[in-house]
NUTISE-490322 format. One record per residue (C-alpha): x, y, z. Coordinates in steps of 0.25 Angstrom, whole numbers, plus 5000, padded with zeros to 4 digits. Layout:
<kollums>
XYZ...
</kollums>
This chain:
<kollums>
477251144883478451154873479051264881479051184893479651054887480751164882480951234897481151094903482151074893482851194896482751154911483351004908484651074899484951174911484651054921485550964913486651074910486751104926486750954929487950944918488551074923488451014938489150884936490350934928490651034939491551004952490850944965492151014972492851144968494451164968495051154982493851074989494350964997493950814990492750744996492750594999491350514997491150364998489950284990489450174996489450044988487950024984487650164985487050184970487050304963486250374972486750324986488150354980487850534975487250544990488550474999489250584988488650694993488450655008489850645007489950795005490250794990489350924985488350854977486950824974486750684976485550684966486350754954487550654957486750544957486150604943487350624936487750484939486550434932486650524921488250484919487850344919488650314930487750304942487950144943489450144942489750234955490550174961490650154978491950194985492450334991492850434984493550574985492850694976494050784971493850944969493450964955492650834952491550834944489950754949490350704935491750664940491250614952490350524946491450464936492350454948491250374954490950264944492450254941492750234956493550324957493950304972494450404984495950344984496950354996498250274997498950215007500450205007501250065013502750095015503949995013504549925024503149935032502849815039501349755037500949805050501449945045500549915033499149885041499450005050499450115039498250045030497450045045497750195047497250225033495950285034495450255020495550115019494350025025495049945035494449805033495849745040495749805052495849705063496549595053497749525058498749525047498549375046496849415042497349525033498349445025497149335023496649445016497449475005498349375002498249205008499749175004500349265016500349235031501049355033500849495028501949575030502749615017501549585009501049705004501649814995502049945001501550044993500450154990499050114988497650194983496350144989495050204989494550265000493950135010494450045004494849905011496149905018496149755012496349824998497649905001498349765006497849684994498449794985499849784994499849644994499449614979500649724976501749664984501549534977501649614964502949674967503449554975503249464963503749574954505149574961505249424962505049414946506349494946506949444957508649414956509049274955509449184966508749274977508649194990507049194990506049084988504749174986504349314984503949314999505549285003505949404994504649485000505149465013506749505009506049635002505549675017506849665022507649735013506349845015506649855030508149845028508449955016508750085023508950145006508150094995509550064987510049964997508649884997509549774986510749784995510149745006509249634999510849574993511049575008509949495013509849415001511349375003511049335018510049265013510749165001511849155012511049115024511449225032510349285042509849405037509849485050509049605047508549685058507049705049506749575053507049565067506149705068504949635060505049505071505049585082503649655080503249755090504449715098505349795089505449945095506449995085507649945090508349825087509049745097510049625097509049545104508049565094509049505083509149395093507749365095507049255084505949295077505649235064506049375058507449375064508449365053509349385064509049245069508449175058508949155042508249195029507149275026505949295039504649245038503949365031504349505026504549615036503949715028503249765016504349795006504349884994504749854980506049904981506349794993505649684986506449714974507849724982507449594988507349504973508449594968509449614977510749684976512049574971512849584985513749524993513149615005512749525017512649645027512249775030512149885038511550025039512450155039511450235045511150315033510050235027511250155019511650025022513049975020513249835014514349715018514949585012515249535027515249535040516549605044516149715034514649735038515349735054516049855049514849925044513949905056515049945064515450085055513650115053513250055066514150075079514950185075
</kollums>
């Protein structure tokens, strides 16, 4: 009888040692492609183990379940989408799921994009759950904030990370929250005596600066020109606002009759700022709008090399137009 118990103990030790060795060895060797898998909500440790194996991860579900129970983490495994990378051990996999280290994806929102372009990019991302598909812009905005009625400019251009399968609403909420933070920070550090009544008006100006700037170093000068014009009651006369107001009618060229056709965004026919931003401004444009260059310039014209020539009076400006635009 003693020999039998001794035999059982030896077998148990061998099995325990083999199990410990297995749990510390890489599931995928170096050079293997990562494997994506998803654990559904409410699966439990057994269901999770079965889903992992069914996704192509080369593990025995019963062993993975046993490991999670022995580690005391069977109730802590989080549902979501994961990526098993080469070199990850079964122990590492259990720890990854217990911490909820989901597979990360990224989407880049570009400075100067319109909200329409942002929506197109988000809708085209295959790793996002498209909860806003079919929503009108106003319906989508109502899901984010009740304070505004027009979505343009209310989302900050940046790179956003998210777990595979995350709702697209997560990106919109993150981008809006970051825009408010950047705008409020810039507003708190604004120069004195600016012609803006609210941070939203500064946001409108920042969007114009974003679209008008050829070189980043000129943002504060361009903002200075527009601020001077607002202070003097001059028309802003900026083409990007006219183009925005034209919508789908803009075909790549702006004509004289376009400048003369009145819309809420035509700053050749209407004084002051347009009613909303015209694009998604970045932090540099926000900074420039709220800390414009101290300048007497009232005009600028593109030189044709990405830079601009700034003028203090109309005569000098007309000479610059002749030199750089009509040569």
